[in-house]
OpenMM code with the backbone's topology and positions (N, CA, C; nanometers):
from openmm import Vec3, app, unit

residues = "GLN VAL GLN LEU VAL GLU SER GLY GLY GLY LEU VAL GLN ALA GLY ASP SER LEU ARG LEU SER CYS ALA ALA SER GLY HIS ILE TYR LEU ILE SER TRP PHE ARG GLN ALA PRO GLY LYS GLU ARG GLU HIS VAL ALA GLY ILE ARG TRP ASN ASP ASP ASN THR TYR SER VAL LYS GLY ARG PHE THR ILE SER ARG ASP ASN ALA LYS ASN THR VAL TYR LEU GLN MET ASN SER LEU THR SER GLU ASP THR GLY ASP TYR TYR CYS ALA ALA THR ASN SER ALA ASP SER ARG VAL TYR ALA PHE TRP GLY GLN GLY THR GLN VAL THR VAL SER SER".split()
positions = [
    Vec3(2.7053, -2.8510, 3.5344),
    Vec3(2.7252, -2.7170, 3.6379),
    Vec3(2.6429, -2.6112, 3.5765),
    Vec3(2.5925, -2.5407, 3.6812),
    Vec3(2.5193, -2.4182, 3.6502),
    Vec3(2.5934, -2.2943, 3.6448),
    Vec3(2.5888, -2.2119, 3.5485),
    Vec3(2.6556, -2.0857, 3.5495),
    Vec3(2.5646, -1.9823, 3.5220),
    Vec3(2.5861, -1.8677, 3.5904),
    Vec3(2.5124, -1.7532, 3.5830),
    Vec3(2.5641, -1.6297, 3.5408),
    Vec3(2.5296, -1.5561, 3.4611),
    Vec3(2.5977, -1.4243, 3.4518),
    Vec3(2.4962, -1.3089, 3.4269),
    Vec3(2.5211, -1.2278, 3.5277),
    Vec3(2.4264, -1.1007, 3.5319),
    Vec3(2.4678, -0.9916, 3.4459),
    Vec3(2.3840, -0.9136, 3.4069),
    Vec3(2.4062, -0.7816, 3.3348),
    Vec3(2.3055, -0.6876, 3.3440),
    Vec3(2.3320, -0.5622, 3.2921),
    Vec3(2.2132, -0.4569, 3.2834),
    Vec3(2.2249, -0.3568, 3.4007),
    Vec3(2.3047, -0.3762, 3.4934),
    Vec3(2.3125, -0.2712, 3.6089),
    Vec3(2.3609, -0.1461, 3.5667),
    Vec3(2.3358, -0.0433, 3.6300),
    Vec3(2.4099, 0.0840, 3.6039),
    Vec3(2.3582, 0.2020, 3.6849),
    Vec3(2.3815, 0.3161, 3.6572),
    Vec3(2.3274, 0.4324, 3.7230),
    Vec3(2.2189, 0.4897, 3.6477),
    Vec3(2.1157, 0.5078, 3.7398),
    Vec3(1.9929, 0.5644, 3.6644),
    Vec3(1.9376, 0.6671, 3.7692),
    Vec3(1.8451, 0.7338, 3.7132),
    Vec3(1.7710, 0.8388, 3.8014),
    Vec3(1.6402, 0.7844, 3.8644),
    Vec3(1.6139, 0.8348, 3.9966),
    Vec3(1.4853, 0.7910, 4.0484),
    Vec3(1.3718, 0.8096, 3.9573),
    Vec3(1.2781, 0.7209, 3.9661),
    Vec3(1.1692, 0.7044, 3.8655),
    Vec3(1.1987, 0.6386, 3.7495),
    Vec3(1.3043, 0.6041, 3.7035),
    Vec3(1.3493, 0.5385, 3.5783),
    Vec3(1.3283, 0.3816, 3.6002),
    Vec3(1.3322, 0.3117, 3.4789),
    Vec3(1.3069, 0.1652, 3.4879),
    Vec3(1.4535, 0.1036, 3.4406),
    Vec3(1.4742, -0.0078, 3.4701),
    Vec3(1.5730, -0.0914, 3.4479),
    Vec3(1.5516, -0.2237, 3.4322),
    Vec3(1.6263, -0.3073, 3.3193),
    Vec3(1.6034, -0.4390, 3.3223),
    Vec3(1.7288, -0.5192, 3.3272),
    Vec3(1.7439, -0.5837, 3.4377),
    Vec3(1.8496, -0.6960, 3.4591),
    Vec3(1.8188, -0.8001, 3.3833),
    Vec3(1.9377, -0.8774, 3.3468),
    Vec3(1.9490, -1.0131, 3.2742),
    Vec3(2.0349, -1.0851, 3.3613),
    Vec3(1.9987, -1.2354, 3.3514),
    Vec3(2.0787, -1.3258, 3.3954),
    Vec3(2.0912, -1.4508, 3.3065),
    Vec3(2.2019, -1.4494, 3.2349),
    Vec3(2.2143, -1.5779, 3.1255),
    Vec3(2.2401, -1.6953, 3.2089),
    Vec3(2.1807, -1.7973, 3.1701),
    Vec3(2.2072, -1.9248, 3.2541),
    Vec3(2.2173, -2.0420, 3.1752),
    Vec3(2.3087, -2.1301, 3.2287),
    Vec3(2.3295, -2.2434, 3.1711),
    Vec3(2.3421, -2.3685, 3.2644),
    Vec3(2.3250, -2.4857, 3.2162),
    Vec3(2.3116, -2.5936, 3.3021),
    Vec3(2.1709, -2.6414, 3.3417),
    Vec3(2.1590, -2.7383, 3.4312),
    Vec3(2.0253, -2.7885, 3.4650),
    Vec3(1.9742, -2.7038, 3.5796),
    Vec3(1.8574, -2.6331, 3.5712),
    Vec3(1.8057, -2.5106, 3.6526),
    Vec3(1.6713, -2.5724, 3.6974),
    Vec3(1.6327, -2.5622, 3.8250),
    Vec3(1.5075, -2.5787, 3.8603),
    Vec3(1.4420, -2.4630, 3.9063),
    Vec3(1.5110, -2.3641, 3.9707),
    Vec3(1.4735, -2.2275, 4.0331),
    Vec3(1.5791, -2.1289, 4.0119),
    Vec3(1.5159, -2.0079, 3.9716),
    Vec3(1.6101, -1.8963, 3.9788),
    Vec3(1.5643, -1.7713, 4.0393),
    Vec3(1.6326, -1.7135, 4.1078),
    Vec3(1.5779, -1.5977, 4.1960),
    Vec3(1.6848, -1.4802, 4.2016),
    Vec3(1.6308, -1.3667, 4.2034),
    Vec3(1.6938, -1.2379, 4.2086),
    Vec3(1.7312, -1.2026, 4.3464),
    Vec3(1.8401, -1.1766, 4.4168),
    Vec3(1.8437, -1.1026, 4.5401),
    Vec3(1.9138, -0.9751, 4.5017),
    Vec3(1.9144, -0.8934, 4.6194),
    Vec3(1.9876, -0.7900, 4.6209),
    Vec3(2.0483, -0.7483, 4.7695),
    Vec3(2.1477, -0.6728, 4.7585),
    Vec3(2.2078, -0.6152, 4.8898),
    Vec3(2.2461, -0.4777, 4.8858),
    Vec3(2.1690, -0.4159, 4.9585),
    Vec3(2.2093, -0.2757, 4.9534),
    Vec3(2.3277, -0.2512, 5.0566),
    Vec3(2.3899, -0.1410, 5.0334),
    Vec3(2.5036, -0.1200, 5.1482),
    Vec3(2.4555, -0.1100, 5.2743),
    Vec3(2.5345, -0.2043, 5.3365),
    Vec3(2.5094, -0.2034, 5.5054),
    Vec3(2.3786, -0.2701, 5.5449),
    Vec3(2.3141, -0.3374, 5.4515),
    Vec3(2.1846, -0.4154, 5.4693),
    Vec3(2.2059, -0.5556, 5.4409),
    Vec3(2.1368, -0.6440, 5.4929),
    Vec3(2.1382, -0.8016, 5.4612),
    Vec3(2.0868, -0.8109, 5.2948),
    Vec3(2.1194, -0.9170, 5.2522),
    Vec3(2.0751, -0.9585, 5.1358),
    Vec3(1.9394, -0.9965, 5.1433),
    Vec3(1.8627, -0.9810, 5.0439),
    Vec3(1.7168, -0.9890, 5.0426),
    Vec3(1.6662, -1.0604, 4.9148),
    Vec3(1.5704, -1.1235, 4.9186),
    Vec3(1.5052, -1.1991, 4.8029),
    Vec3(1.4281, -1.0969, 4.7362),
    Vec3(1.4286, -1.0876, 4.6007),
    Vec3(1.3474, -0.9854, 4.5192),
    Vec3(1.2549, -1.0551, 4.4450),
    Vec3(1.2743, -1.1724, 4.3835),
    Vec3(1.1742, -1.2341, 4.2893),
    Vec3(1.2404, -1.3743, 4.2485),
    Vec3(1.1500, -1.4766, 4.2281),
    Vec3(1.1854, -1.5994, 4.1978),
    Vec3(1.0869, -1.6595, 4.0744),
    Vec3(1.1699, -1.7318, 4.0019),
    Vec3(1.0892, -1.7913, 3.8974),
    Vec3(1.1312, -1.9477, 3.8742),
    Vec3(1.0330, -2.0316, 3.8365),
    Vec3(1.0595, -2.1875, 3.8332),
    Vec3(1.1005, -2.2014, 3.6850),
    Vec3(1.1932, -2.2762, 3.6491),
    Vec3(1.2455, -2.2731, 3.5185),
    Vec3(1.1489, -2.3599, 3.4332),
    Vec3(1.0822, -2.4596, 3.4797),
    Vec3(1.0084, -2.5523, 3.3687),
    Vec3(0.8716, -2.4920, 3.3602),
    Vec3(0.8175, -2.4283, 3.4507),
    Vec3(0.6962, -2.3703, 3.4164),
    Vec3(0.6673, -2.2232, 3.4155),
    Vec3(0.7712, -2.1423, 3.4493),
    Vec3(0.7699, -2.0062, 3.4605),
    Vec3(0.6878, -1.9455, 3.5795),
    Vec3(0.6640, -2.0362, 3.6711),
    Vec3(0.5753, -2.0009, 3.7822),
    Vec3(0.6446, -1.8978, 3.8706),
    Vec3(0.6039, -1.7827, 3.9134),
    Vec3(0.6781, -1.6759, 3.9694),
    Vec3(0.6432, -1.6996, 4.1186),
    Vec3(0.7172, -1.6247, 4.2122),
    Vec3(0.6970, -1.6267, 4.3468),
    Vec3(0.7737, -1.5150, 4.4180),
    Vec3(0.6903, -1.4465, 4.5155),
    Vec3(0.7806, -1.3719, 4.6182),
    Vec3(0.8318, -1.2448, 4.5330),
    Vec3(0.7446, -1.2089, 4.4290),
    Vec3(0.8007, -1.0906, 4.3486),
    Vec3(0.7694, -0.9493, 4.4194),
    Vec3(0.8606, -0.8757, 4.4575),
    Vec3(0.8421, -0.7544, 4.5141),
    Vec3(0.7584, -0.6733, 4.4167),
    Vec3(0.7051, -0.5601, 4.4884),
    Vec3(0.6159, -0.4675, 4.3976),
    Vec3(0.7264, -0.3916, 4.3303),
    Vec3(0.6672, -0.3464, 4.2037),
    Vec3(0.7404, -0.2585, 4.1003),
    Vec3(0.8191, -0.3678, 4.0174),
    Vec3(0.8520, -0.4740, 4.0610),
    Vec3(0.9485, -0.5647, 3.9887),
    Vec3(0.8632, -0.6724, 3.9171),
    Vec3(0.9145, -0.7130, 3.8132),
    Vec3(0.8536, -0.8380, 3.7380),
    Vec3(0.9788, -0.9314, 3.6956),
    Vec3(0.9593, -1.0575, 3.6954),
    Vec3(1.0534, -1.1514, 3.6740),
    Vec3(1.0083, -1.2301, 3.5526),
    Vec3(1.0827, -1.2551, 3.4644),
    Vec3(1.0324, -1.3455, 3.3250),
    Vec3(1.1646, -1.4211, 3.2764),
    Vec3(1.1145, -1.4962, 3.2151),
    Vec3(1.2177, -1.5890, 3.1280),
    Vec3(1.2111, -1.5950, 2.9800),
    Vec3(1.3160, -1.5814, 2.9156),
    Vec3(1.3058, -1.6131, 2.7782),
    Vec3(1.3794, -1.7514, 2.7493),
    Vec3(1.2921, -1.8400, 2.6955),
    Vec3(1.3419, -1.9910, 2.6768),
    Vec3(1.4471, -1.9996, 2.5811),
    Vec3(1.4324, -1.9346, 2.4838),
    Vec3(1.5175, -1.9397, 2.3661),
    Vec3(1.6771, -1.8824, 2.3999),
    Vec3(1.6733, -1.7753, 2.4910),
    Vec3(1.7872, -1.7283, 2.5138),
    Vec3(1.8465, -1.7743, 2.6574),
    Vec3(1.7740, -1.8638, 2.7065),
    Vec3(1.8229, -1.9228, 2.8522),
    Vec3(1.8491, -1.7893, 2.9502),
    Vec3(1.7594, -1.7013, 2.9459),
    Vec3(1.7952, -1.5889, 3.0232),
    Vec3(1.6587, -1.5452, 3.1044),
    Vec3(1.6998, -1.5098, 3.2313),
    Vec3(1.5843, -1.4613, 3.3242),
    Vec3(1.6200, -1.2978, 3.3329),
    Vec3(1.4962, -1.2513, 3.3245),
    Vec3(1.5022, -1.0846, 3.3329),
    Vec3(1.4383, -1.0343, 3.4756),
    Vec3(1.4858, -0.9304, 3.5151),
    Vec3(1.4281, -0.8513, 3.6262),
    Vec3(1.4016, -0.7171, 3.5857),
    Vec3(1.2627, -0.6969, 3.5698),
    Vec3(1.2339, -0.5552, 3.5194),
    Vec3(1.1953, -0.4761, 3.6283),
    Vec3(1.2536, -0.3706, 3.6562),
    Vec3(1.2404, -0.2702, 3.7752),
    Vec3(1.2004, -0.1541, 3.7229),
    Vec3(1.0770, -0.0981, 3.8010),
    Vec3(1.0262, 0.0124, 3.7595),
    Vec3(1.0024, 0.0995, 3.8643),
    Vec3(0.9940, 0.2421, 3.8318),
    Vec3(0.9781, 0.3483, 3.9312),
    Vec3(1.0917, 0.3412, 4.0352),
    Vec3(1.2107, 0.3345, 3.9964),
    Vec3(1.3150, 0.2846, 4.0796),
    Vec3(1.3346, 0.4103, 4.2020),
    Vec3(1.3730, 0.3912, 4.3123),
    Vec3(1.4189, 0.4842, 4.4158),
    Vec3(1.5510, 0.4602, 4.4695),
    Vec3(1.5962, 0.5398, 4.5515),
    Vec3(1.7267, 0.5196, 4.6031),
    Vec3(1.7401, 0.4056, 4.6758),
    Vec3(1.6072, 0.3453, 4.7339),
    Vec3(1.6145, 0.2448, 4.8149),
    Vec3(1.6543, 0.1034, 4.7456),
    Vec3(1.6445, 0.1286, 4.6079),
    Vec3(1.6631, 0.0169, 4.5223),
    Vec3(1.8251, 0.0056, 4.4849),
    Vec3(1.9030, 0.0922, 4.5399),
    Vec3(2.0317, 0.0784, 4.5010),
    Vec3(2.1089, -0.0293, 4.5872),
    Vec3(2.1909, -0.0996, 4.4920),
    Vec3(2.2668, -0.2386, 4.5554),
    Vec3(2.3173, -0.3126, 4.4493),
    Vec3(2.3730, -0.4213, 4.5060),
    Vec3(2.4289, -0.5299, 4.4121),
    Vec3(2.3042, -0.6370, 4.4064),
    Vec3(2.2941, -0.6680, 4.2688),
    Vec3(2.1819, -0.7616, 4.2381),
    Vec3(2.2455, -0.8880, 4.1875),
    Vec3(2.2110, -0.9932, 4.2427),
    Vec3(2.2670, -1.1358, 4.2088),
    Vec3(2.1314, -1.2130, 4.1638),
    Vec3(2.1718, -1.2975, 4.0611),
    Vec3(2.0702, -1.4159, 4.0322),
    Vec3(2.1557, -1.5287, 4.0934),
    Vec3(2.0534, -1.6250, 4.1419),
    Vec3(2.0987, -1.7384, 4.1983),
    Vec3(2.0250, -1.8669, 4.1580),
    Vec3(2.0423, -1.9781, 4.1704),
    Vec3(1.9858, -2.0926, 4.1128),
    Vec3(1.9763, -2.2192, 4.1986),
    Vec3(1.8861, -2.2910, 4.1970),
    Vec3(1.8820, -2.4352, 4.2610),
    Vec3(1.8894, -2.5182, 4.1320),
    Vec3(1.9100, -2.6417, 4.1400),
    Vec3(1.9154, -2.7354, 4.0327),
    Vec3(1.8004, -2.8648, 4.0572),
    Vec3(1.7514, -2.8379, 4.1693),
    Vec3(1.6618, -2.9524, 4.2173),
    Vec3(1.5472, -2.9082, 4.2971),
    Vec3(1.4391, -2.9780, 4.2765),
    Vec3(1.3284, -2.9243, 4.3714),
    Vec3(1.3349, -2.9625, 4.5193),
    Vec3(1.4391, -3.0458, 4.5490),
    Vec3(1.4621, -3.0697, 4.7078),
    Vec3(1.5693, -2.9955, 4.7452),
    Vec3(1.6450, -2.8976, 4.6644),
    Vec3(1.7335, -2.8067, 4.7321),
    Vec3(1.6712, -2.7099, 4.8076),
    Vec3(1.7380, -2.6748, 4.9236),
    Vec3(1.6639, -2.5720, 5.0237),
    Vec3(1.7570, -2.4593, 5.0252),
    Vec3(1.9011, -2.4644, 4.9561),
    Vec3(1.9711, -2.3433, 4.9386),
    Vec3(2.0068, -2.3274, 4.7941),
    Vec3(2.0473, -2.1842, 4.7662),
    Vec3(2.0789, -2.1519, 4.6347),
    Vec3(2.2163, -2.1881, 4.6151),
    Vec3(2.2477, -2.2914, 4.5556),
    Vec3(2.3992, -2.3423, 4.5296),
    Vec3(2.4820, -2.2534, 4.4226),
    Vec3(2.4232, -2.1869, 4.3557),
    Vec3(2.4899, -2.1350, 4.2263),
    Vec3(2.4472, -1.9739, 4.2208),
    Vec3(2.5541, -1.9007, 4.2149),
    Vec3(2.5477, -1.7623, 4.2170),
    Vec3(2.6109, -1.6887, 4.0885),
    Vec3(2.5435, -1.5844, 4.0510),
    Vec3(2.6261, -1.5091, 3.9617),
    Vec3(2.7203, -1.4203, 4.0242),
    Vec3(2.7961, -1.3238, 3.9528),
    Vec3(2.9016, -1.2330, 4.0167),
    Vec3(2.8162, -1.1150, 4.0512),
    Vec3(2.7090, -1.0970, 4.0038),
    Vec3(2.6349, -0.9662, 4.0671),
    Vec3(2.6420, -0.8588, 3.9685),
    Vec3(2.5455, -0.7570, 3.9507),
    Vec3(2.5591, -0.6472, 3.8870),
    Vec3(2.5207, -0.5181, 3.9792),
    Vec3(2.5713, -0.4172, 3.9702),
    Vec3(2.5337, -0.2988, 4.0706),
    Vec3(2.4391, -0.2146, 3.9943),
    Vec3(2.3456, -0.1762, 4.0804),
    Vec3(2.2458, -0.0717, 4.0348),
    Vec3(2.2485, 0.0454, 4.1234),
    Vec3(2.2613, 0.1577, 4.0764),
    Vec3(2.2877, 0.2992, 4.1603),
    Vec3(2.1611, 0.3649, 4.1092),
    Vec3(2.0856, 0.3948, 4.2041),
    Vec3(1.9801, 0.5056, 4.1503),
    Vec3(2.0130, 0.6546, 4.2361),
    Vec3(2.0214, 0.7398, 4.1517),
    Vec3(2.0434, 0.8720, 4.2099),
    Vec3(1.9117, 0.9622, 4.2141),
    Vec3(1.9095, 1.0405, 4.3204),
    Vec3(1.7756, 1.1095, 4.3565),
    Vec3(1.8196, 1.2513, 4.3267),
] * unit.nanometer
topology = app.Topology()
chain = topology.addChain("A")
for resn in residues:
    res = topology.addResidue(resn, chain)
    for name in ("N", "CA", "C"):
        topology.addAtom(name, app.Element.getBySymbol(name[0]), res)
């Protein structure tokens, strides 16, 4: 069973940087970060494949990376604006055949004040 635990959210000022962490366990094929701003639909922010660290669909100003020793995926966010405010979730698939993210963390909140 895949388990995901996010951390690192908080209140920051516009222009600041923030790094979110997603501690993962279980068999994972792909991990992505999503975010949901108040009143908006959830959107994909960045993804990384577990076995080769191939990244995809990474939004500008963001970097996704993985620490193999810590089984943790990071989302580095730079030059934050109020538009980046929202709940951030990591989600995972455990198979290349998966078309949906079956596993989700509880989320971490990011608030950017201007």
